[in-house]
N, C-alpha and C positions, 0 to 999 in steps of 0.2 A: 628135796626137789627144793623149796622155796627156799633153803640153809645155802644151798648152791648158788642160786640164781641172785641171792644176795652177797653172797662170793665173789662172782664175776662183777658186776656192780660195782661195789667199793673197788676192787681190781683196776678195772677202767676209769672210775676216778682217780685212784691215786696217780694213775699211768696221767692224765689230762694235768693234772694238777703241778706235775714234775715235769712237762711238756712246757706248761705256760711259764713256770719258773725260769725256767732256762733260757727260753723265748727274751725272758724280761730284761734276766744278766745282761745275755747277749745285744739286747739294745742299750744298754747302759741306764735301763729305768729303775734296776734296784742296785746300788754297789754292791760289790766284793766286799770290799775292803769300808771299814769307817773313815771318811775325811775329816778332815778338821776344819774350821772358818775359813782358814786360809789358805786352803784347797790342797793341803800336803797329808798324804797318806800317814796315817800312825804307827804306821809300822815303820817307815824310814823316812827322816826328815829328808836324806839327800835327792831322792825321785820328787823332782819338782814337776816333769813335765807330762800333764796328761797323755793319755792315747786316746788320738781320735780318729774316729771310722771315716766318717764321709762330712763333707762341707755342713755346715749348721746353716738354719733357713734364714738368721738374723745375723746382723754383725758381731763376730764375736773375738773380742780382743786376743784372748789364748788360742783359739785359732788361726786367726792372720798371725798370731808370731810364729806359730808353730810353721806356719808357712815361708815367713822369711827366714826362719833359720835351713829351712832346704838341708835336713837331715839326707846325707846322700844313700842311708841303707832304703828311702823311698822309692819305689819303681815308678817312673812317670813314662805316659806314651807323649810319641813325636810326631810330629808331623811336618819336617823336615825334609825335602826331597821329593814329595807327593805333585805330580804332573801327570798330562796324559801322556803315554808314551810315545808320543812321536814329537813331544818338547825336548829337546837337549839343553842342559844345564851347562852354562858357559862362563859363570863368576858366582863366587859366595862372598859374603862381605858380613862381618861378625864383630859385633860392640859387647863386648862381658863386662860385667863387675866382678870385683875381685870378689876370692870366694872368703869362707868364715875367717875372720880376724880379732885378735885380741881388742879391747875396750879401748878409746880412744882419749876416753876422761875416765877416771878412777872417785868413788866415792869418797869425801874426806874422810877422815879417821875409822873407813874398815879398813878390814884384810882384803887385797888383791883377790881375786878368782884365782885358782891355784891350778893354771891349766900349762901344761907342757907342750913345747912347741920342737920339741925333739922329735923326727919323723923315726918313727919303729913300724915295720909292715908289720909284724905280731899284736901291734894295739887298733884296735877299734875306734873310728872308723879305717878301713883300708884298703887297699885298690891289688890287685894283681900284680898289675905293674910300677907298684910303689918302689922297693927294694932295686929296680932297673932305672925309674928315674934318679932315684938318690946318686946313681953311681955314674949317669951320663949328664949330671950336671958338675960332676967333680972332674969332668972334661971340658968344659966351655970357656976355657981362655981362646980359642981360634974366634969366639963370635966377635961380629961390629957389634958395639953398642954404644948409640951417641950419648953426649953429656954425660951427666954422671952414674950412667947406667953401671958401667963396667967395675964400677965401685961396690954394686949392691951384692947379698950374696945372693946366688939364685935359687937357694929354699933356705926353710924358716929352719934353724939350730939351736935355738935356745932353753934350758930344762925348764924355767918358767920366762914365759910367753913376756916379749918386749911391748909396751905400749902399740898398739897398731900392728900387730906383727902380725902374718898369715899363718893358721895353725893347721894341725894335720886334716884337720876337717876340710878347710878351706883348697889346701891341694888336692884330695882326694874328689872334689866337687870337678875339679876343672879335668882330672885328671878321669874322672866320668863324662864331662860335657865331650875333652876331646876324642875319646873312644866312639861315643854315637857318633857324631858329627865324622868319622873316619869310616864309620859302619855306613853312612849314607853318601857322604860324599865323595871319597876316595874307590870302597870296596863294590858300588852299587852305581855310582855315574861315571867315575873314572875322571872327575874333577882336576886332581894332579896325576901324572903316570909315575914309574920307580924313577923315572932320568929326569925328575924336576928341577927347575934351576932356580937359581935366587932370585932373579926376575919376576917368578911368578907368584912371589910372595911378596905384601910389606905388612910388616907391623910395627906397631908403635904401643907405647905405654906412657902413662908418668913416672914420674919421678919416684915412686915408693917402690921398697920391695916388695908390698903386697901383690901390686900390679903386675911387675915384673914376675914375680914367682909364679902367679896366677896363669900369666902370657905362656910360660914356657912349661908350664904343668899340661894345659891345654895341647900346648904343639907337641909334647912328647908322646902323647896319645895318639893325635893325630898325624903324626908323621914320625912311628915311633923309632927310634934311634938316627934320628936326623944328623946329619953332616953340620957342623956350627960352620963349618968354613961358608955355607951356604945362608947362613944367617943375619940379618943385617935388623935390628930392631933401635927403631929412631924413639928418642925420648921428646915428649909433649911436654912443657911446662904448664901450660893451663888444664885444668881439669873438665873444660866445657872444650879443648881441641879445639880452640879458636884461633890458633898458630899467626899467620899476620896479620889477621882482622878481627884483633881483640879490641880496638878504642871501639868504645858502641856507648856514647854516652845514653842513650835512650833505653838500651838495656841493662845497665845500673839503675834506674829512676825506676823502671818497673820492678827490679827486684827490691829495692826500697819500700815502695809502695808494698808489695807481695809478705814483707816481712813485719810491715805496721798492721797489716791485716791478722798475722799471725800471732802478734802482741797483742790485737783487741779480741781477738777469740780466748788465746789465754787466759785474761784476767776478768773475762766472763764468766770463768768454769770455776765455780765454788767448789765443787768434787776436788778440782784437780790442786785448788789453792791448799784445801782442807789437809788432803796427800802429804803435800810436800808441807806443810805445816808438823805434820805427824811424823813424816820421817825425821826431821830435822830436829825435832825432841830426842829420838831412840839415838842420831848420830851424834850429836852434842854440837850442833853449830846454828849461825844464822839461816835462817828459811832461805835468805836470799844467797849465799852462800852454795847451801844445797842447789836448789835450780840452777844455777851457775855452772855445776858442775855435769850439767846433763845426764841425772842419773839413769835414764830409760837407756842410754848407751851401754851402761856397766850393767844393768839388769838385765837384758838380753844377752847377754854373754854367757852371765849366770845361768839362765832361763835355755838355751841352747846345747850349751854343756852339761844340762839336767843335774846342774851345781846347787846347795842351799845357798838362798838368799844370805847377805851377809846378816851377822847378828853384831848385840854390842849388851854393854852389860846394863843396858836400858831395856833393851827390847831387841826384837826381830824386825828387819822389812820383809812383809810376808806377800803373797800372790795377790791379795785384794789393794796392796800399792800399785803393784806390778799393772794388774788389769786396771786400773783408773787410769793410770799415765798412757798406757796403749790405749783404750779406748778413746783417749782426748787425740792421741796424733793421727787414726783413723777420722776420726770427726774432720782434725785440721784440713786433711787429704780431701776429703769428701767436701769443706768450703772451697777448698782451692782450685778446685772443677770447676765451680759455680761463678766463681768472682772473676776469674778470666784474666787478671795480672797475672799470675803466673804464667798464663797461657801465653802472655805478651812479652813476656820475658825471654820466655824457651825460645818463641820464633826467632828472637832477633841471638841470644845465644849459642843456638844449635844450629844456626844457617850457614860459618863456615863450612862447619862439617858435615852436614846433608848437601854443600854445592858441591865439594869434597869427591862426597859419595855419589853424586850425578856425574860428575865430570868422569871421573873414572868408570863407569859405566857404559857413559857414549864414547869413552875410546875401544871399551873392548867390542862396543857395536860394530865401529868402524873396524876392526879388524885385529886391533890391538892385544897380544898372546900375553902383556905382562899385568901383574897383578890379579890374578883373577882369583886368588884367596887372601882376603886380609882380615886383620886382628887387631883390634882397638882394646887393650885391656884399660880400662878405667874404673868410675867411682859411681856410687847410686846419685849423686850429683850431675854424672854425667847422661846417664839412662833415661834419670827422670823428666827432664827438658824434652829430651829425643820424643820420650814417647808422647807426650803434651802435646809437642810441638806438630808431629804427624797427626793429631786428634785421635788418639787413642785413650779414651778418656774412660775406659773400664779397667783399663791394667793396673794392676795390683803395683806399690812403690815396690823397685825393685830389691828383690833377695838376695843372698848372699848367693854371689856365682850367677847370678842369672844372665841372659844371653837373647840378643835381640841380632837376626839374620834377615839379612838381604837378600835374594835369590834371583839371580838374572838368566831367564829361559829363552831361546831361539825357538821360533816355531818352525818343527821339522817341513809342515805345510807349505809355507809363508815364508821363509829365512830370511827374509827382510824383517820380517815383525818379531819386535821382544816384548818381553813381560816379566815384571816384577813378582815375588811371594815376599810378604814382611810377617818374618815369628817370632814371637816371645815366648821364652820360656819353655819351644816347641809347640805354641798351638799359631795357630795362621790367625794372622790379626789383621790382613791385606785390606778388608774389608771393612774392617773399622776406623780405617784412617779418613782423614776429612777429603782428599782426593779421589777416592776412588768408591767410597761409598753406595752412590749414585749407581756407579757403570755398574757394580752387581746385579742391581735389578734387571739389567738389559741382556747381562751379558751368559754365555752357555760356558765360559771358560772359567778355568778355577781360578786364576792371577789379573793380575792391571797390567793395562800398559804402557809400557816405560814413560810413554809420551808423558801421560797425567803426572807423574811421578816430577818429571823434568820440569813441566810448566808448574807446578804446586811450586819449586824451589825456586824457579828462576824468575816467576812472573807473580804467582798468587799471592805466596806471603808478604810482599812487599805493599799489594794493593790492600791487604789489611790496615796499613798504617799510613795508606794513602801516597804512597810513594812509589817510583821506581825503580829503586838499587838498594842495595844494602845501607850505602854511606848516609844515602837519604833519607832511609826509615830509622838510620841509628842518631841521625843528627837533628831530625824534625820533630819538635814540639807537636804533640796531639792539640788539634782547635778547642 
């Protein structure tokens, strides 16, 4: 009997220890594979991206880089199109950042990342409509495209990506965006019917192939097999979409002050400087030349595509180099919010675009049925100041294929009343905006009155500069 009890006790103890071991491995408290100091698995140096389950409690440069990559296999929740049942959706305006791209800069004396920009539906990441997208893009000669857009390729097609070229990952990201928006705005809310007309769309992009191709990818899954004759894409020469209102000396003044702040923070960061010195020795160039090559841009490409960081005969750039540079980037973003110089720049830089948005919404409220769906295809330097100008200070820096959506709703019970919702990457940020933050506290409706947005753009922006107009704010020196 005693022997039997001991046996049962040891069996229970073994089961308990096995359960604890599995639990700790699941929570990543015990590593399954051995990991070197540079963060790479000893089994394979090729796999550099850690597997992250949940958001860490403190700022983690690796986690933030993972978010920035926006891997299209990750499923995300979306709050677009949510409203009380008696509300009617009457307009949607979308501002996107282009999808994943090849670096704009190369690290001197290193081999460029070996990324294939040929679209191949059987290669991951892929999308069920990728093959159909490629075929449809070959029929696009009937589209109207402004400026130099007609001379740009409609999809990436180089076996070795060119600098700044959209990758297959970038195309898939926006095929997913378009499909998500279609499910909500077309299938559910019937924003556009099957007989939609060219006048109901407004499409605008900068003159880079990556923004044009991103717009076309999103548009293809939003309106599958669309009629090219209905497509008119306008060319915007300015990355801040200032159109005919780009002459703003004070905007440039605040941008220069912001750049001085960035420089001051960088030279104070000894860890960053030591990393640059070490990387420069590995590559075999002066530290100043390495710094000027903006290595984080290239390293993010390696990271997002899970490719080994570059090596030379002297050594390898590793995860510690990457983490220090990325951590500095995050610290810079945090200080940028605190110092407010970028905020002042953003207000003046984005006013032409926000003013155009408000004017269009007001025309729709007056009964115009044109431009009910708007798509601006742009860059991080477009979205970032818009987020700042709106007062959405907690927003992350725009990831690849980021989307900012303005929804206009009509109250079915009081048809003259219109409201807006603002969503960033599917999250409702309406009440994070400076102009609607207080309204949230005393309202039962999950959206913001349109007039608050109108007053912010038409009046409140100028009060911050002690001015009464955009021209005055752009030309008046602060006291």
